[in-house]
Structures are given as C-alpha cells and as structure tokens.
Phi, psi and omega in degrees: 000139184271168167294132185298139176226093191266133174296145178298133182249134170289141182294131178243136178245096183220004179239139180235161174080023181267091183249160189291330180297315174301316181295321177288338171278346177086014180256124175270107185263063184297313169210157189317315187284340184293337185288346180249121178286141173289148173267157190302321185287354177261355175276167185268122175281152179279109190288352180273348176096151188286342184246008182297115175073013184253152183296152174251131184294143175286326180246159172229146177281162168278141169308144178297331184285350177268001184238132171244153174254142172274171176301134179166183183299329182290314184288328174295316182297320177297320182293325178296316178289324175303315179302315185292315176302323183283332179289327180288153184253109175312322182289341175285324179288335181269354187308305184285337171295323179290318185295312177305332183270359183087014181247158179281140174290145181264358177198156179293145184292154171288170184270201177061227183297339179288335186203335186298132182299339176301330179254021183299334188281345176290309177061043176244023180308137183099344181297331181297323182299319177302309179298323180296315178305311179302317180292315179297328177292318180288316182296314176307310185290338180275326194246335184074010178288119187292342182297326180290312180300319182300320176300318181299310179300322171301309178297318177300318177300310180295327179286330174294321173305320178295315179291329176291315182294328182267345183069030184219152170287339185288131166233136184209166175233017182298149183302326178246036172067208179297354194290331181298312183293320182301314177298325184289321177293329180284343176104006178290152169287130185236157171248100178154180185226068185301316187288332178295314176295318181293329180302318184302324180286317173305312185293325181294313181297316179302308183298322174299326174292308186288323185256340177240010176052039189267112180284328175301320182290320180299317179297319172304312192289314176308309181298320178300309179303314181295326174301319182293311181308311181292321183293323187269348192297323179289346185280137167293166176302319183294316181298318180294319180295326176288321172307320189283359177290341178267143182309126184222023171061212179255049183303327178298319181297314181302311182293326175294320172304308181303314175302314169302327184282330190237337186075010182282117184304326186291332179292318174305320185285315176307318181303314177296318181297327179276011178261107189288119184289331180289342172269318184295307192303311182292323173303317180293338176265008178066042177249125182272106187235033187271350182303128182082356179285146170298120194294300188293342165300325184280311192303316176302321178301324183284322175303319176294321174308311180302316186287328178295319181303317184294337185256344183245333185075007182285116188304324184300332180293313180291322182293317174301313178301310184297314184291316172308309184298314176305315181292313180289303188290329184257339180237349185241003186254153174284168176304327180291345188097353176268178188207163172085161176227128178050044173075005187244145167288139178241164178301129178305329182290343181259022179315315183299331184281344187242333191305324184266012172297142172285355183243041179258162175051068172302128189294332171307319189291320178301305170323292191290325175297332175291321179297317173299320183293322182290321175300315179296319186295326182298327176270345182211083197280074180268149178295331184296326173299310178297325180290321181288321174307309186296315183305312180291323181301310186283313188268351176247300188285301177304325185282348186271350184254136175288111185298348177267310186266337187085354176292163191233161180279160166262282170272162163227073184284172185245027173293124184300126179091355182277183182219160172293139182237132188247155180283165176279164177285332185223003186234018185242283178052050173291168171309315182288338169299318183291312178290335176298317176306326180280321192304316195262011175240015178237019188295332179295344194281353178227017176284318184232152169220171179203158162245203187291327186232000181228145178246119180272131170253113189256327188235146183257081185229138172297117193192172173218147180233141176261118175255090191296324180298335186254358182060043189220147171233131181248125179245127183253125178241119187202152163256013182305140008264009172302331171222156193261042183222154171214149178242137177239134189229127178275138164243117192229133181291340185196158172301136189221131173279111172198171183253127170262125181251115184252128179282125174265101190294151176306326183284349181254122181294327177222162175223137180236125179243125179248135175246121183048035182092350190245135181297127178247336175197154180217137184226139166238020181242087183289164178083036173210177172262139173264122185267121173244099181255123179193174173276101185274146181241153179309126181094348178305131185238138179236125179245131178246124178250125184243179187232098180266127178226165176279153181210185189228129170247129181207159181265132177313328190284344182209069184293355174269357179251115188228162168236144181256144184236163166223102191063232179274354190265136170282126177267136179247142167291121184259115188255002183074188196244025181299132185079359185253125180284155175304131181073016179288353179258011174256116190227158174264308193267105184283344178292343183267010171309138186091335179264328182286147174047042188266019175302141181310144177218125175257111176287161174295155182256138169256142186220142179117188179284132187294328181291319178296323175296317178299319173294339177275355182288127187249137179294148181266206186267008176214163184301142178057025168256125185222163180229135168238148185268132179287178182288334174262022169070034177256133184288140176243129181285132178231138178216160175305140183298325184286355176259005180278130170200141179060029169211165172288150183209174174211126175258335178239148182229138170273104191274125178277161175301156182301139177284126185258000000 
C-alpha cells in the first residue's frame, strides 16, 4: 500500500448532522438514518434472482477442509503462520475499535502501522484485524483447529459490542475515529485510505462467515454493510467516482460477495458503484494506461471487476479483468511473478532502469495477482493460468516467508547483493504482514479443481483431496520440486468413471504418464492438460514424469539483463552473510527498504550468451543446488530463490559480452 496521494477535491455538502459530539462519542451521524443499521428484512431483494443471466464457472474449487497437506515446504510454511496467528492477541488489534466506540481498550494497541505516529499519514489503522480474521478463517477451514474459530467469535462479539455502544454499523480504528471517513464522504481532501482499511475488515468478516460459519460475524457484517449503503447513498455517481481516486481496496468484490450471500439488491449496486470507471473503461477497451499507477491500488479493483461480472454478467468487467491480467502477468512482471518498482507500474521500455531496485515486487501484489489468476482460471481453465500461478506461488509467496521465524517480506527486490527483509512480530503490521498471514494458510485452495466428471491436478504438492460426491480420495506423493515426478493414488468406494486431468507445464518439454506402471500417455506439447478418462478402481496409481531444465527469462526491452530458471523456479545467486549483523533482516520501517544493509556490494560478473550460460549451469551434490561460472571463471552458488533467507542474493544479472 502506498502513502496516500489524494487528488484535490472540491468541498461537497451532501451530508448533514456530523457533529463533534457525535464523533467524540463514536457515533457516525452522517445522516439521521445512518446511526441505525438496517436489518436484513428492510433491504431490497433483487426481484430478478441472484443467478439470473450471470456466467457459471467451468470449474469448482474443493473446500479447504477436503484437502490435506503432506510434509513439505508448504506445510512447514503453514505451521509457521499458524503459530504466529496463535501468538497474536486479538484484544490488542481491537483496542482502537473499542476506543472509537466509547469503550475502554482491554489491551494496549500494537505498534507500527496500527499506532505509531510515524505512520499516521497512512491512516489505515485496523487493517490488520481484517487480515487476521481472514487468516484465522482460512486456518480453521484448513485444519479444523477450534482455537482459530474461538478467536473469530471473540472478535465478532467485540465488534458487535462496538456497534451497540456507538449506535452505528460502522466499526473503525482510525486515530480520530470516524472523522476521517466522514470527511472523505463529504468530499474533503484527506490524508489516508479509510476504505482500504475498512475493506480488510469487511473481507475478514466475510471470510469468517463463509469459512468458519460464524453467525456472530454475519450479524456484524450485515450491519456494517448496511451502514455503508446508507452512508454512500447521497453521493452522485460523479462524487462517488471522485472518492474512488483514493485507494479503496476491493470494496467492489466484497459487495458482490455480499450480494451473492444475501440477494440484497443494494449490495449489487454498491459493487458497481465501487468499480472505478476511470480504471475500468480503458481496460475494457484493451488500453494499457497503467504506467505510473500505484500497483496494489489497482489489482484488488480488478479482482472486484471479475467478481462483479460474475454477479451481473456485464461483459466490460470481464474484458477489463482479462486484459489487465495479460498486461501485467505477461508483459509487466519479473521472472518471480512480481512487478513494479517502489509500488508503482513503470513503462515496460524502462525495464533496465527499474529491475535492480531494492523496492520491486511488493508481496501484496503477488498475493492479489494470484487471486485474480485463480478467479479467471475457474471460468477458463487454461494451463497457462496454472503455470503462472505456480511460478508466482513458489517465487513470490513461498519465497516471502522467513522459514525460521514465519515473518514475511514487503518488497522482494532484485538489487544485486541485497537481502530479504522481514517484518517484526509486533511493531510493523505492514499491508504485506496482513496478506502474509493469509498466504501460508491457503495453499490448499488451488492444488485441485473439478467439474462434474473431471478432477484437475494443477500443482505438484504432497497432499490429498477428498471428492465426496464421487466417494473418492486422490493422494499425491511427491518430492517436487526436488524431483520432477509425482505419484497419485486413488482410494475409491467403488469403480468410478471420471477423467483425471494432469497439467503438462509450459516449462517441461515432455510429459510421461504411467498408470499402474504401464505407459498411458506421452506428450511433447507443453502448456496443456493430459486427459486420462477411464473406469478407475481402488488402488490405481498414476505417475507423472516431467522434464526440468535450466532456462533464461528476459525482457525484450533489456535482453542483456536475465534471470535463470530451473523448471518453474527462479535460481538466485547466493552470496552469504558477509557484512550482515545477526537479525539485520528483521525490520520495522518498510519505507527504508534500500537503506538497510546498504553497504556497497559488487556482485560477480557473468559474460557470454545467456542461453549458453544457462546450459552451463551445473547441478551440485544435493537437489536444487547449482553452480554457474563467473566471467573470471569462479564458481557462483545458485539455489532456488524461494530457499534464499538471511543472506545476500541476486536474481537478475546484467550479462557482459563474451570474454575473448
């Protein structure tokens, strides 16, 4: 999330009754009726029905509770995040919500973005609570551990108490209470991103309802949503659009979800109102106008566009989503799946000027691009989407977590010799701290998908999926990416006709499939699914053998700047810890990326043809350990970027001409 940069707004007078006494009491008196939240039966139901004329997804995901993870890096990352979630104290995240409602705090508020005056200009206090709710809901659905649901219920009860005490559906943790949001709705120039912060709370409550079956969260969410409907109702379309010039997260997605959950027509209208037309219109016309825009302000809007298309069927939303994805994923992204410099999109032609920044690849952007990729895949199950998802999952998301502490990165820049920097447990609470809480407890959500008769295997992760309707369990055993094979075994209640669809990734030249030890399929056409349609019996085993090789990634704008890959993995030069004090990569202030540990560092030089260099990368004495020779014939250690932690690295290299 960026430091807010709000356009100058002319003062608009369309809200009345905003008195200082009401603000001090925590009551938002935006209009006389706004102090009372609407109850569900008072809202307008959509007479057309929630599903009339809307697109139906081709595939369906499996419930998180139907997928289990086996031992491996993803389960390790999940456990680290589970421990962190259980170490955090909900009452500390709730402190300012209670104060703004006129209630005493039960515990001191956390530091960093949640309270430190250094971050007062951001004004996104309270966003962490929303992320935390989402993470606990994901963790509960994935593990069934009651402790996560208990925390959800506690938070929901506390937020309900805040609503009751303030006499308003609004819950917020802003330093000056509701005043910031009131000013924003009134059209004043503000410093802060109130809808961005509120979106996280909306999304957390939504996830608590959908994944933890929390009735208490549902009651708070509906009242909170109805408050927004009433608060925004006086705004003209032009006034609403002006408000959306300030970062507002994925409010359109949340209201589209609320419409699906309740059938309330006002929620669908709010989803469209929160869809910024200044971003939607050019994208729908396939015009790339992203240069200079704050990246993670845009991605959640696009996720919302896709969701609004799903509930309205209006094609411009879907067209904008597809074009944005193709533009960002295929032309604006780094080899790791990240994008941007200092949180902003830059001209593709200026790649060389930005690729070596310490402030590239904001982790929140990778989190949100994966959400968009998954949403598009469900309607158009192309292997290319799954390939991109896999690339970003390993090199962006798994790579973002400190495997020792469980803390997460903000940027994952490519300044040669820099290092990953992680948040503190209690004094940071960046946006990427919040998405980091979610990232590592949702790995189960995109390994497998299905339609009525086919099961898609998208990721090669030790795991098992239960397909209840088919009376089937598919167990995947693999050491991927240490080895390029995976084995899948059926446990079936009865012989069953269905199709198993195995991804032949774009990075693998060949794919060989064995069923019960006998060759069943062979492919030399990467980037597609291999269909195994048969009558499966209990115990049938399928082995998929792929071909992982070294490769080169480069931008057409700077062909001499390259990254090296092995299968879907970006390989990083690993340079050790020389000059780095213990703990030097645990930081509070994300704005100082590039300043920490900034002693001059000269990386080794590579020279020659990049393709030849890639072919010359030699494997070491253990899986995924490699060596490449520098221009002066010294070996450089190379390992997967997702395994880099606590040492200097390089993912991109400016390759010199061949030494003669």
